[in-house]
N, C-alpha and C positions, 0 to 999 in steps of 0.2 A: 504494500500500500504506500503510494507516494504522498507527498505533502498536500497536494490538491485534494486527494481522496480523504485525507485526514480532516482537512478543513470542512469538506462537504459533510463528513460523518458528524463532526461536532455540531455543525449548524442544524443538521437533521435531528440530532438529539434535542437541541434547544427547541426546535419546532414541535417535536413530539411532547416534550414536557409542557409546552404552552397549551396543549390540548386538554390538560388537567386530568388525563387518565390515571396518572400515577398518584394523584391525590386521593383516589378512591381506596379506602382501606381494604376492601374486598380484593381489588386488583393486586395490592401489595401482598396480601396473605396468600393468594393463589400463586403468585410468583415465587414466594418463599417455599410453599409446599412443593412446587415443581422442582425447585433447586434441590430440596431435600430428597425427593424421589430419584432425581438424576444422580446425586452423590451416592445413594444406596445402590443404584443400578450399575454404576461404574466403579464400585468399591474395589474390586480386585484389580482393575486396570490402574487405579490410583496408587494402590500399594506397589504394583509392579513398577510404575513410573518413579515413585520415590526410591525404590530399591536401585533402579538403574542410575538415577541421578546422585543419590547420597549413600547407597549401600544400606539403607534403612531396613531394619527388621519390621515385621508386621506390628509387633507390640509397640515399637517406637513411633511408627506411622500413625497408629490409632491415638496414642497418647499425645503426640506433638502436632498432628495435623487433623485427620478426619474426625476424631472424637470431639475436639474443640469446635470444629465447624458444625457438627450435628447438634451439639449442645446449644450453640448460638442460634441455630435455626429453630430448635424446639422452643427456646425461650421467647424468641421474637414472635413466632406463630401464636403462642399462648397469650402473650402479654400485649400484643400490638393494639388491640381495640382499647384497652385501658390506657396505654401510653398516649394514644392520639386524642383522647377526649379532652376538650377544653377544661381548664381548672378554674373554678370560681375563686376570686381573690378580693380582698377588701378594696372598696372604691375610694380613691383619694377625695379630699374635701372639695377640690376644685371642680370635680365632676359629680357632685352630690345629686342624688336621685337617679343616678345611672347604675348599671351593673358592669362589673369588670371581670375579665377572664384572661388567663394565659392560653394562647392557642399555639400549636406547633406546626410550623410550615417547612416543607422541604426547601433545600437550597436551589436545586435545578439540575444541571449536569455536573457530574462529579468525575474527576480523574483520580484513579488509584494506581500508584506505582509500587510494586511489591518486590521483595528481595528473594535470594536463593536459598536461605538457610532453612526456612519453614515455608516452602513455596506454595503449598496448597492453603494452609491455614492463613498466611499473611496476605493473601489476595482475597480469599473468600470471606473472612470475618469482616473486613471493612465493606466488602460488597454487600453482605447481608445487612449491615447497618444502614448502608445507603439506600438499598431497596426498601427496607422497613420504614425508612423516613420519607419515602416517596420520590426518590431521585432517579435520574437516568445515569448510567455508569459506563465509562470507558476505562478499561483496565489494561495495564502493561506489566506482565510478569518479567522476571529476570531471564536473560538469555542463557545463563549458566545452568538453570534447571530446565533443560530443553524438553525432556520427556514429560515432566509434570506440566509444563506450559502447554504441550500438545494436548494432553488429556483435558486440561482446563478449557482450552479453546473448543474442544469437542463438546464438552458439557454445556457451555454457554452459547457459542456461536451457531451450533447446529440446532438449538432449541429455543432461542429467543431472537426477536427482531433486533437488528443492530441499532435501531433508533432508541431502543430501551437499554439493552445490555450488550456489550461487545468487548472482546479481549483481542489485543493486538500484540504480536510477538515482534522482537527486534532488539538491537543493541543500543548503545548510547545515542547513536544518531536519531533513532526513533524517539527516544525520551526527550532529546533536545527539541525535535520538531513538535512533539506534543506540548511541551512547556511554552512554546511560542504562542499558543492559542489561549483564548480566554475561557475559563471555567467558572462555575459558581462555588466550587470547593475542590481542594486538592488534598489527598491523603497519601503520604509517603512513608515508607518504612525502609531504612537502609543506613548508610554511613553518614557521619557528620559532614564530610566533604560534599557528598551529593546533596545532602539536606540543605546546605547553604545555597546551592545552585537552584534548588526547588523554591526556596524561600525568596530568593532574588527575583526569579521569574514571576512568582505569584505577586510580588510587591508591585510589579509594573501595572497590574490590573486591580490592585487592592483585593486580591482573591484570598479568602480565609483558608488556612492550611492546618493540618494536623501532621506533625513530624514525630515519628517514633524512631529514635536514633540510638545507635550502640554507644557504649562507654566502658569505663573501667569499673570493675566490681571486686573490691577486696572482701575477703572473709576474715573476720576478727575472731580469734580463738582464745578464750580465757582458759585458765588452768583448771577451773572447777567444772569440768564437763565429762560426759561419758565418752571416752576415747573412741570406742568401736563405732557407736552410733554417729558420732561427729564425723569420723573418717568416711563412713558410708555415705552420709548425706552430702558431704563436700564432693566426693568422687562421682556421685550420681549427677549432681548439678554440672560438673565439669565434663564428664564423659558422655552425657546425653547428646546425641547428634554429633559426636566427636568434638564436643566443645564449641560447635558452631551455633551458639546462642548468645544473644546480646546481653543476657543476664547471667551467663556462666561466670563462676568465680575466676578472676584473672590471677590473683595472687593471695597468699595467706599472711596474716599478721598474727603470729603464734607466740604465746608465752613461752619463754625459754625453758621452763621446767618440763614442758610436755612436748617440745619439738621432736625429740628422738622417738619417744613411744608413739606419737601420732604418725610419724613417717613409717614406722614399722607396721602399724595397723593398716595404713593405706596400701603399702606394698602387699600385705597378706590378702587384703580384700580384692585388689586388682588381679592378683593371680587366681583367686577363687572365681572371679567373674569372667575374666578373659583368657585364662589359661597361660601356659608358658609361651605360646605364640599368638599374641593378640591379633596379629594381622590376618590370621585364619579364622577368627571368631565371627560367627554370623550375627552376633549380638552387638557388634561394634560398628557404628556407621563409619563412612569414609569421608575424607576431605573432598569437597565437590570438584575442585579444579586446582591444578598445580600453580596457576597464576593468580588465583583469587585470594585477596588478602583476608 
């Protein structure tokens, strides 16, 4: 898809949003139910794609991607009618004898740019929120998670009108082209460096944004802890998805009295989990790409 096609698609989404179809709560609920059914139908293909991209076991794929998506879908479908009801609030003195309400309105057309580390979850969760709120969505997954991007395109592009929901694959060039256009909201998950570019592009049109960016996460270990449980929990957080999580512990600040026994516990646990040759373990995910930071 070239730039002129992108511009046309964005404009068509704006036009569709202006028809007010997405403001209908029944329309939103039916769309969410359809997404839920599609995720269920393509479940095995999603797991296979995550395995090919990240070496993920089925257990990790459920816990880190599909399980979270299904939970979000269930919550939105159950609660959407109550979420969208106007809320009566106190009327200010200047408008005495009137009645006041909070009402919830969709933004319009939403751009979602998602990363490679949890490729299914981190595209579908914001998409679910955008659909539940009554928006149209244009989403761009990471080019590094190629197999998962393909199955996500299959789920959305083959089952929804692109004027409502559409997924576009491509590299940084596509992202740059997308960011040159005007949206009503942008949701980005990824690095701080790219997040700055997204914020800068959004500022040109005063577009509101949500940025979910990675950072550094120390774990502080006091001496008055249960060594074995502490070691297990730290290693679980670090080795989940081979450490490719924005909230994985980056380094430890450990009381000197327990440094040695903590390391001994960690070594014992790792060997128990991954064996003598962890590179052969089917429970240990893989780094997605040799060049990816």
